[in-house]
FIGU-666715 format. One record per residue: x, y, z of N, C-alpha, C, CB in turn; residue number from 1; residue in one letter. Coordinates in steps of 0.001 Angstrom, whole numbers, plus 524288, in hexadecimal, padded with zeros to 5 digits. Glycine has a CB too. Layout:
<rs>
<r n_px="X" n_py="Y" n_pz="Z" ca_px="X" ca_py="Y" ca_pz="Z" c_px="X" c_py="Y" c_pz="Z" cb_px="X" cb_py="Y" cb_pz="Z" seq="NUM" type="A"/>
...
</rs>
This chain:
<rs>
<r n_px="10EAD" n_py="F22D7" n_pz="6995C" ca_px="112EB" ca_py="F1F16" ca_pz="69841" c_px="1128D" c_py="F1D5B" c_pz="69270" cb_px="1128C" cb_py="F1A26" cb_pz="69C12" seq="1" type="M"/>
<r n_px="11662" n_py="F1D14" n_pz="68FE7" ca_px="11716" ca_py="F1B32" ca_pz="68A58" c_px="11A8A" c_py="F16DC" c_pz="689A6" cb_px="11906" cb_py="F1F41" cb_pz="6870D" seq="2" type="L"/>
<r n_px="118E2" n_py="F12B0" n_pz="686B5" ca_px="11CA0" ca_py="F0E2D" ca_pz="68623" c_px="1201E" c_py="F0F30" c_pz="6810B" cb_px="11958" cb_py="F0884" cb_pz="685A6" seq="3" type="D"/>
<r n_px="12507" n_py="F0F25" n_pz="6817B" ca_px="1287D" ca_py="F1039" ca_pz="67D5C" c_px="12D6E" c_py="F0CF1" c_pz="67D84" cb_px="129C6" cb_py="F15BA" cb_pz="67D6B" seq="4" type="A"/>
<r n_px="12FE5" n_py="F0C37" n_pz="678E4" ca_px="134BF" ca_py="F09A0" ca_pz="678CA" c_px="13893" c_py="F0F09" c_pz="67A14" cb_px="135DA" cb_py="F063A" cb_pz="672A4" seq="5" type="V"/>
<r n_px="13C1E" n_py="F0D75" n_pz="67DDC" ca_px="13F3A" ca_py="F1191" ca_pz="67F6D" c_px="14514" c_py="F0FFE" c_pz="67F84" cb_px="13D68" cb_py="F136E" cb_pz="68495" seq="6" type="L"/>
<r n_px="14867" n_py="F12F3" n_pz="67D12" ca_px="14DB6" ca_py="F1203" ca_pz="67CCF" c_px="15080" c_py="F1548" c_pz="6808B" cb_px="14F9D" cb_py="F12C8" cb_pz="677A8" seq="7" type="I"/>
<r n_px="153D2" n_py="F1315" n_pz="68461" ca_px="156A6" ca_py="F15D8" ca_pz="687BE" c_px="15C39" c_py="F1447" c_pz="687A7" cb_px="1547E" cb_py="F156C" cb_pz="68CA9" seq="8" type="E"/>
<r n_px="15F2D" n_py="F17AC" n_pz="689D6" ca_px="165A8" ca_py="F1773" ca_pz="68975" c_px="166BB" c_py="F1584" c_pz="68F58" cb_px="16911" cb_py="F1E1E" cb_pz="687E6" seq="9" type="K"/>
<r n_px="1699A" n_py="F1174" n_pz="69013" ca_px="16C2C" ca_py="F0F9B" ca_pz="6947C" c_px="171F6" c_py="F0EFA" c_pz="69469" cb_px="16A12" cb_py="F0B10" cb_pz="695AD" seq="10" type="S"/>
<r n_px="17415" n_py="F0DCB" n_pz="698B1" ca_px="179CF" ca_py="F0D37" ca_pz="698A7" c_px="17BC7" c_py="F08E9" c_pz="69530" cb_px="17BB9" cb_py="F0C45" cb_pz="69E03" seq="11" type="D"/>
<r n_px="178FB" n_py="F053C" n_pz="69446" ca_px="179D6" ca_py="F0048" ca_pz="690DA" c_px="17885" c_py="F012A" c_pz="68B35" cb_px="17669" cb_py="EFB98" cb_pz="692D2" seq="12" type="S"/>
<r n_px="17640" n_py="F05C4" n_pz="68A0E" ca_px="173E5" ca_py="F0662" ca_pz="684AE" c_px="16EA9" c_py="F08E4" c_pz="68492" cb_px="17362" cb_py="F0137" cb_pz="68215" seq="13" type="G"/>
<r n_px="16BA0" n_py="F083F" n_pz="68024" ca_px="16671" ca_py="F0949" ca_pz="68092" c_px="162F1" c_py="F0494" c_pz="680FA" cb_px="16506" cb_py="F0C56" cb_pz="67C69" seq="14" type="Q"/>
<r n_px="15E70" n_py="F0609" n_pz="68323" ca_px="15AC3" ca_py="F01D7" ca_pz="68497" c_px="154ED" c_py="F0377" c_pz="68334" cb_px="15B50" cb_py="F009A" cb_pz="68AB6" seq="15" type="V"/>
<r n_px="152C1" n_py="EFFF4" n_pz="68080" ca_px="14D42" ca_py="F0124" ca_pz="67E5C" c_px="14974" c_py="EFD28" c_pz="680CE" cb_px="14D0A" cb_py="F00C0" cb_pz="677E2" seq="16" type="A"/>
<r n_px="144A7" n_py="EFF47" n_pz="681C0" ca_px="140C1" ca_py="EFC2F" ca_pz="6840F" c_px="13B90" c_py="EFF27" c_pz="683D8" cb_px="14246" cb_py="EFABC" cb_pz="6899B" seq="17" type="G"/>
<r n_px="13718" n_py="EFBF5" n_pz="685D1" ca_px="1324E" ca_py="EFE8C" ca_pz="6860F" c_px="1318F" c_py="F0150" c_pz="68B3A" cb_px="12E17" cb_py="EFADC" cb_pz="68516" seq="18" type="L"/>
<r n_px="13030" n_py="F05FF" n_pz="68B5D" ca_px="13026" ca_py="F093A" ca_pz="69005" c_px="12AC5" c_py="F0C54" c_pz="69014" cb_px="13529" cb_py="F0D1F" cb_pz="6900D" seq="19" type="S"/>
<r n_px="12940" n_py="F0D0F" n_pz="694D0" ca_px="1246C" ca_py="F10A7" ca_pz="695A6" c_px="1274C" c_py="F1668" c_pz="696C3" cb_px="12040" cb_py="F0E6C" cb_pz="69B34" seq="20" type="A"/>
<r n_px="125D4" n_py="F1A79" n_pz="693F5" ca_px="127A5" ca_py="F1F39" ca_pz="694E6" c_px="12335" c_py="F239A" c_pz="6951E" cb_px="12B88" cb_py="F203C" cb_pz="690FD" seq="21" type="I"/>
<r n_px="124CB" n_py="F27E5" n_pz="697A6" ca_px="120F1" ca_py="F2C3E" ca_pz="697AE" c_px="12131" c_py="F302E" c_pz="69393" cb_px="1214C" cb_py="F2EF2" cb_pz="69C58" seq="22" type="D"/>
<r n_px="11D9C" n_py="F32A1" n_pz="69283" ca_px="11E1B" ca_py="F370C" ca_pz="68E12" c_px="12288" c_py="F3ABA" c_pz="68F56" cb_px="118B9" cb_py="F3A98" cb_pz="68D83" seq="23" type="T"/>
<r n_px="12418" n_py="F3CB4" n_pz="69418" ca_px="12844" ca_py="F4012" ca_pz="694DC" c_px="12D57" c_py="F3DAF" c_pz="69333" cb_px="12874" cb_py="F41AA" cb_pz="69A39" seq="24" type="P"/>
<r n_px="12DF1" n_py="F390F" n_pz="6931B" ca_px="132D0" ca_py="F3656" ca_pz="69180" c_px="13407" c_py="F3625" c_pz="68BD5" cb_px="132AB" cb_py="F3110" cb_pz="6934D" seq="25" type="Q"/>
<r n_px="12FE7" n_py="F37B7" n_pz="688B9" ca_px="130F6" ca_py="F37DC" ca_pz="68335" c_px="13390" c_py="F3CFF" c_pz="68169" cb_px="12BF8" cb_py="F3704" cb_pz="6804B" seq="26" type="L"/>
<r n_px="136E6" n_py="F3CB7" n_pz="67CCC" ca_px="13933" ca_py="F41BD" ca_pz="67C32" c_px="135BE" c_py="F4639" c_pz="67A58" cb_px="13D5C" cb_py="F4139" cb_pz="678B9" seq="27" type="P"/>
<r n_px="1379C" n_py="F4B04" n_pz="67B26" ca_px="13437" ca_py="F4F61" ca_pz="679E0" c_px="1335E" c_py="F4F74" c_pz="673F4" cb_px="13696" cb_py="F54A8" cb_pz="67BD7" seq="28" type="Q"/>
<r n_px="12EDC" n_py="F50C3" n_pz="6722C" ca_px="12D5D" ca_py="F50D9" ca_pz="66C99" c_px="12929" c_py="F5474" c_pz="66BD9" cb_px="12BCD" cb_py="F4B9E" cb_pz="66A97" seq="29" type="G"/>
<r n_px="12795" n_py="F551D" n_pz="66707" ca_px="12328" ca_py="F5868" ca_pz="6653B" c_px="11DB4" c_py="F5609" c_pz="66501" cb_px="12456" cb_py="F5A3F" cb_pz="66016" seq="30" type="D"/>
<r n_px="11DF2" n_py="F50C4" n_pz="66429" ca_px="11968" ca_py="F4DDD" ca_pz="663E1" c_px="11937" c_py="F487B" c_pz="66671" cb_px="11845" cb_py="F4D62" cb_pz="65EC6" seq="31" type="V"/>
<r n_px="11538" n_py="F47BA" n_pz="669E2" ca_px="11453" ca_py="F4309" ca_pz="66D36" c_px="1105A" c_py="F3FE9" c_pz="66A32" cb_px="1124F" cb_py="F4470" cb_pz="67318" seq="32" type="L"/>
<r n_px="111A1" n_py="F3B38" n_pz="66916" ca_px="10E1A" ca_py="F375C" ca_pz="665B8" c_px="10CEF" c_py="F3328" c_pz="669FE" cb_px="1114D" cb_py="F3499" cb_pz="65FF5" seq="33" type="V"/>
<r n_px="1074C" n_py="F31DC" n_pz="66A30" ca_px="10667" ca_py="F2D1F" ca_pz="66C4D" c_px="106A5" c_py="F28D0" c_pz="6690E" cb_px="1021C" cb_py="F2D1D" cb_pz="66E82" seq="34" type="E"/>
<r n_px="10AB1" n_py="F25B2" n_pz="6694B" ca_px="10BA5" ca_py="F217F" ca_pz="66589" c_px="107E9" c_py="F1D26" c_pz="66613" cb_px="110FA" cb_py="F1F73" cb_pz="66610" seq="35" type="V"/>
<r n_px="105C5" n_py="F1BA4" n_pz="661AB" ca_px="1027E" ca_py="F16B2" ca_pz="66177" c_px="10570" c_py="F118A" c_pz="65F0E" cb_px="0FD6B" cb_py="F17F2" cb_pz="65DF7" seq="36" type="A"/>
<r n_px="10902" n_py="F1305" n_pz="65BAC" ca_px="10B9A" ca_py="F0ED3" ca_pz="658F1" c_px="1115B" c_py="F10A9" c_pz="657AE" cb_px="1086D" cb_py="F0D4D" cb_pz="653C2" seq="37" type="W"/>
<r n_px="114F9" n_py="F0D28" n_pz="65869" ca_px="11A79" ca_py="F0EBD" ca_pz="6573B" c_px="11D49" c_py="F0A46" c_pz="6552B" cb_px="11D5B" cb_py="F10DB" cb_pz="65C01" seq="38" type="S"/>
<r n_px="12143" n_py="F0AE5" n_pz="6522C" ca_px="124B9" ca_py="F0730" ca_pz="65023" c_px="12A6D" c_py="F07FF" c_pz="651BA" cb_px="1243E" cb_py="F0734" cb_pz="64A8D" seq="39" type="T"/>
<r n_px="12DAD" n_py="F04A3" n_pz="6519D" ca_px="1338F" ca_py="F064A" ca_pz="65248" c_px="13650" c_py="F045A" c_pz="64D28" cb_px="1367B" cb_py="F0382" cb_pz="657CF" seq="40" type="L"/>
<r n_px="138C3" n_py="F08F2" n_pz="64B1C" ca_px="13B19" ca_py="F07EF" ca_pz="645D6" c_px="1415E" c_py="F0625" c_pz="6463D" cb_px="13A80" cb_py="F0D65" cb_pz="6424D" seq="41" type="N"/>
<r n_px="1438B" n_py="F057E" n_pz="64239" ca_px="148CF" ca_py="F0440" ca_pz="64214" c_px="14D08" c_py="F07E2" c_pz="645F8" cb_px="14A29" cb_py="F04BB" cb_pz="63C41" seq="42" type="Y"/>
<r n_px="14C4D" n_py="F0CCD" n_pz="64521" ca_px="14F51" ca_py="F10CD" ca_pz="6487B" c_px="14DAF" c_py="F0FA7" c_pz="64E39" cb_px="14DEB" cb_py="F1718" cb_pz="646D2" seq="43" type="K"/>
<r n_px="14867" n_py="F0ED4" n_pz="64F63" ca_px="1471D" ca_py="F0D9D" ca_pz="654D8" c_px="14A14" c_py="F08F3" c_pz="65717" cb_px="14164" cb_py="F0C9B" cb_pz="6554B" seq="44" type="D"/>
<r n_px="14A0E" n_py="F051B" n_pz="6538C" ca_px="14CB1" ca_py="F0019" ca_pz="6552F" c_px="152A7" c_py="F00A1" c_pz="65683" cb_px="14C17" cb_py="EFC08" cb_pz="650BD" seq="45" type="A"/>
<r n_px="15538" n_py="F0445" n_pz="652E4" ca_px="15ABA" ca_py="F0571" ca_pz="653F3" c_px="15B10" c_py="F0813" c_pz="6590D" cb_px="15D32" cb_py="F08D3" cb_pz="64FB0" seq="46" type="L"/>
<r n_px="15760" n_py="F0B76" n_pz="65A51" ca_px="157C9" ca_py="F0E83" ca_pz="65F46" c_px="156EB" c_py="F0AC7" c_pz="663F4" cb_px="15399" cb_py="F1330" cb_pz="65F64" seq="47" type="A"/>
<r n_px="1535C" n_py="F0786" n_pz="663C2" ca_px="15206" ca_py="F0373" ca_pz="667EA" c_px="156B8" c_py="EFFD3" c_pz="6690F" cb_px="14D2D" cb_py="EFFF5" cb_pz="66615" seq="48" type="I"/>
<r n_px="15903" n_py="EFE3F" n_pz="664AA" ca_px="15CEB" ca_py="EFA24" ca_pz="66586" c_px="162B9" c_py="EFD2D" c_pz="6668E" cb_px="15D05" cb_py="EF607" cb_pz="66023" seq="49" type="T"/>
<r n_px="162FB" n_py="F019B" n_pz="66555" ca_px="167DD" ca_py="F049A" ca_pz="6662D" c_px="16C6F" c_py="F0352" c_pz="66222" cb_px="169D0" cb_py="F0379" cb_pz="66BD0" seq="50" type="G"/>
<r n_px="16A6D" n_py="F008F" n_pz="65DE2" ca_px="16DE0" ca_py="EFE9D" ca_pz="659A4" c_px="17052" c_py="F0351" c_pz="6569F" cb_px="16AA8" cb_py="EFAF5" cb_pz="655BB" seq="51" type="A"/>
<r n_px="16DFD" n_py="F07E4" n_pz="656D7" ca_px="16F74" ca_py="F0C80" ca_pz="65446" c_px="16EB2" c_py="F10D0" c_pz="65822" cb_px="16C65" cb_py="F0D57" cb_pz="64F44" seq="52" type="S"/>
<r n_px="17217" n_py="F14B7" n_pz="657AD" ca_px="171A6" ca_py="F1976" ca_pz="65B55" c_px="16C97" c_py="F1D72" c_pz="659B4" cb_px="17776" cb_py="F1CDF" cb_pz="65AFA" seq="53" type="P"/>
<r n_px="1683D" n_py="F1B1A" n_pz="65A25" ca_px="16363" ca_py="F1DE1" ca_pz="65823" c_px="16172" c_py="F21B5" c_pz="65C54" cb_px="15ECC" cb_py="F19C6" cb_pz="656B1" seq="54" type="V"/>
<r n_px="161A1" n_py="F2065" n_pz="66108" ca_px="15FC7" ca_py="F233A" ca_pz="6654E" c_px="16326" c_py="F2783" c_pz="666DE" cb_px="15EF9" cb_py="F1FF0" cb_pz="6697E" seq="55" type="V"/>
<r n_px="1616E" n_py="F2CAF" n_pz="666CA" ca_px="16403" ca_py="F3101" ca_pz="66854" c_px="1638B" c_py="F330F" c_pz="66D94" cb_px="162D2" cb_py="F347A" cb_pz="66544" seq="56" type="R"/>
<r n_px="15EF1" n_py="F31BF" n_pz="66FF2" ca_px="15E22" ca_py="F3312" ca_pz="67574" c_px="15ACA" c_py="F2EFD" c_pz="67812" cb_px="15B9C" cb_py="F3876" cb_pz="67605" seq="57" type="S"/>
<r n_px="15C57" n_py="F2E33" n_pz="67D13" ca_px="1592C" ca_py="F29BB" ca_pz="68028" c_px="15665" c_py="F2C66" c_pz="68432" cb_px="15CCC" cb_py="F251E" cb_pz="682D7" seq="58" type="F"/>
<r n_px="15251" n_py="F2ABC" n_pz="68605" ca_px="14F18" ca_py="F2616" ca_pz="68408" c_px="14C8A" c_py="F279B" c_pz="67F04" cb_px="14AB6" cb_py="F2448" cb_pz="6881D" seq="59" type="P"/>
<r n_px="14B8B" n_py="F2393" n_pz="67BCE" ca_px="148F2" ca_py="F23F0" ca_pz="676B0" c_px="14440" c_py="F2017" c_pz="67661" cb_px="14CF7" cb_py="F22C1" cb_pz="67232" seq="60" type="M"/>
<r n_px="13FA3" n_py="F223E" n_pz="67475" ca_px="13B81" ca_py="F1EF6" ca_pz="672D9" c_px="13BC2" c_py="F1E0E" c_pz="66CA7" cb_px="13635" cb_py="F2177" cb_pz="67499" seq="61" type="V"/>
<r n_px="13D06" n_py="F19D2" n_pz="66AE8" ca_px="13D73" ca_py="F1921" ca_pz="66513" c_px="1379B" c_py="F1826" c_pz="66318" cb_px="14180" cb_py="F140E" cb_pz="6637F" seq="62" type="P"/>
<r n_px="1371B" n_py="F190A" n_pz="65D9C" ca_px="1321F" ca_py="F17FC" ca_pz="65B14" c_px="1302A" c_py="F1C99" c_pz="65933" cb_px="12E50" cb_py="F158C" cb_pz="65E66" seq="63" type="G"/>
<r n_px="13226" n_py="F1E7E" n_pz="65440" ca_px="1304A" ca_py="F2357" ca_pz="65155" c_px="12C02" c_py="F2257" c_pz="64DF3" cb_px="1346E" cb_py="F25B6" cb_pz="64E21" seq="64" type="I"/>
<r n_px="12AEA" n_py="F1D63" n_pz="64CC7" ca_px="126D1" ca_py="F1BAE" ca_pz="6497D" c_px="121DE" c_py="F1AA9" c_pz="64CA9" cb_px="12879" cb_py="F16E5" cb_pz="6468B" seq="65" type="D"/>
<r n_px="11D95" n_py="F1E2D" n_pz="64C8D" ca_px="11964" ca_py="F1D4A" ca_pz="64F88" c_px="114AE" c_py="F1FD8" c_pz="64D5A" cb_px="11A67" cb_py="F1EDD" cb_pz="654A0" seq="66" type="F"/>
<r n_px="1100D" n_py="F1E3D" n_pz="64F8C" ca_px="10B01" ca_py="F20BC" ca_pz="64E54" c_px="10803" c_py="F221F" c_pz="65351" cb_px="107A5" cb_py="F1D1B" cb_pz="64AE0" seq="67" type="A"/>
<r n_px="1051E" n_py="F2635" n_pz="653D4" ca_px="10279" ca_py="F2771" ca_pz="65854" c_px="0FFD4" c_py="F2CE3" c_pz="65815" cb_px="10619" cb_py="F2713" cb_pz="65CAD" seq="68" type="G"/>
<r n_px="0FE9E" n_py="F2E94" n_pz="65C3E" ca_px="0FAAE" ca_py="F3334" ca_pz="65CC3" c_px="0FE32" c_py="F37D7" c_pz="65F9E" cb_px="0F4EE" cb_py="F315F" cb_pz="660AA" seq="69" type="V"/>
<r n_px="0FDEB" n_py="F3C8D" n_pz="65DBA" ca_px="100D3" ca_py="F4098" ca_pz="65FB0" c_px="0FE41" c_py="F4230" c_pz="66544" cb_px="100F6" cb_py="F4533" cb_pz="65B8B" seq="70" type="I"/>
<r n_px="100E4" n_py="F4251" n_pz="66989" ca_px="0FEFD" ca_py="F438A" ca_pz="66E15" c_px="10026" c_py="F4921" c_pz="66F86" cb_px="100CE" cb_py="F4003" cb_pz="671AE" seq="71" type="A"/>
<r n_px="1054C" n_py="F4B78" n_pz="66E63" ca_px="10639" ca_py="F509F" ca_pz="66F8E" c_px="10A53" c_py="F5244" c_pz="66A6C" cb_px="108C4" cb_py="F513C" cb_pz="675EB" seq="72" type="E"/>
<r n_px="10950" n_py="F57C0" n_pz="66931" ca_px="10C48" ca_py="F5992" ca_pz="6654D" c_px="10E9D" c_py="F5F5A" c_pz="66681" cb_px="10905" cb_py="F595D" cb_pz="66084" seq="73" type="S"/>
<r n_px="11312" n_py="F607E" n_pz="6664B" ca_px="114E1" ca_py="F65B4" ca_pz="666CA" c_px="118DA" c_py="F673F" c_pz="66274" cb_px="1173D" cb_py="F665D" cb_pz="66C16" seq="74" type="S"/>
<r n_px="1182D" n_py="F6498" n_pz="65DD0" ca_px="11BBD" ca_py="F6504" ca_pz="65975" c_px="119D5" c_py="F69AA" c_pz="655CF" cb_px="11C00" cb_py="F5F90" cb_pz="6565D" seq="75" type="H"/>
<r n_px="11CCC" n_py="F6E82" n_pz="656B4" ca_px="11B30" ca_py="F7265" ca_pz="6532F" c_px="11E26" c_py="F7177" c_pz="64E1E" cb_px="11C19" cb_py="F77E0" cb_pz="6556C" seq="76" type="P"/>
<r n_px="11CD0" n_py="F7257" n_pz="649C5" ca_px="117DA" ca_py="F749E" ca_pz="6482B" c_px="11340" c_py="F715B" c_pz="646D0" cb_px="118C3" cb_py="F7795" cb_pz="64402" seq="77" type="P"/>
<r n_px="11495" n_py="F6BEB" n_pz="64784" ca_px="110CE" ca_py="F683C" ca_pz="645AD" c_px="10C27" c_py="F677C" c_pz="649FE" cb_px="113C1" cb_py="F62D8" cb_pz="6446E" seq="78" type="L"/>
<r n_px="10DA4" n_py="F6772" n_pz="64EDF" ca_px="10A2D" ca_py="F66C8" ca_pz="653F0" c_px="10624" c_py="F625C" c_pz="651F7" cb_px="106DA" cb_py="F6CDC" cb_pz="655FF" seq="79" type="N"/>
<r n_px="107B3" n_py="F5D9C" n_pz="651C8" ca_px="1048A" ca_py="F598B" ca_pz="6509F" c_px="0FF8A" c_py="F5925" c_pz="653C3" cb_px="1076D" cb_py="F551A" cb_pz="6511C" seq="80" type="W"/>
<r n_px="0FB6E" n_py="F577F" n_pz="65197" ca_px="0F665" ca_py="F57D2" ca_pz="65446" c_px="0F5E5" c_py="F5306" c_pz="6584E" cb_px="0F1B1" cb_py="F57C4" cb_pz="64FFD" seq="81" type="A"/>
<r n_px="0F4AC" n_py="F53F5" n_pz="65D15" ca_px="0F418" ca_py="F4FE4" ca_pz="66116" c_px="0EFD0" c_py="F4C68" c_pz="65F5D" cb_px="0F2F5" cb_py="F522D" cb_pz="66698" seq="82" type="I"/>
<r n_px="0F0B3" n_py="F47A1" n_pz="66003" ca_px="0ECD0" ca_py="F432C" ca_pz="65E1D" c_px="0ED93" c_py="F412B" c_pz="65900" cb_px="0E75C" cb_py="F44E8" cb_pz="65E23" seq="83" type="G"/>
<r n_px="0F0A3" n_py="F4434" n_pz="655AC" ca_px="0F17D" ca_py="F42C1" ca_pz="6503E" c_px="0F4A1" c_py="F3D89" c_pz="64F99" cb_px="0F45D" cb_py="F4736" cb_pz="64D7E" seq="84" type="S"/>
<r n_px="0F49B" n_py="F3B43" n_pz="64BF4" ca_px="0F7FC" ca_py="F3610" ca_pz="64B24" c_px="0FC45" c_py="F374A" c_pz="647AB" cb_px="0F4BE" cb_py="F3136" cb_pz="6489D" seq="85" type="C"/>
</rs>
């Protein structure tokens, strides 16, 4: 289980809150990072508040500014090294 800010769509609009999610709930991607530190930037704030149509698909975990360790990588041609920062 991972703790994350999760933005979901409901009948009354979008709702953001802290949620516990499983790895399979994350969107498919090439690199999985065990995030140690993260921030929310201006665009993340717009997505959370719904003040601007930033979110393209729901649910969404905001926070693109982060630091951590690579847990998995299948990104050709780079194939990031597992354990690298």
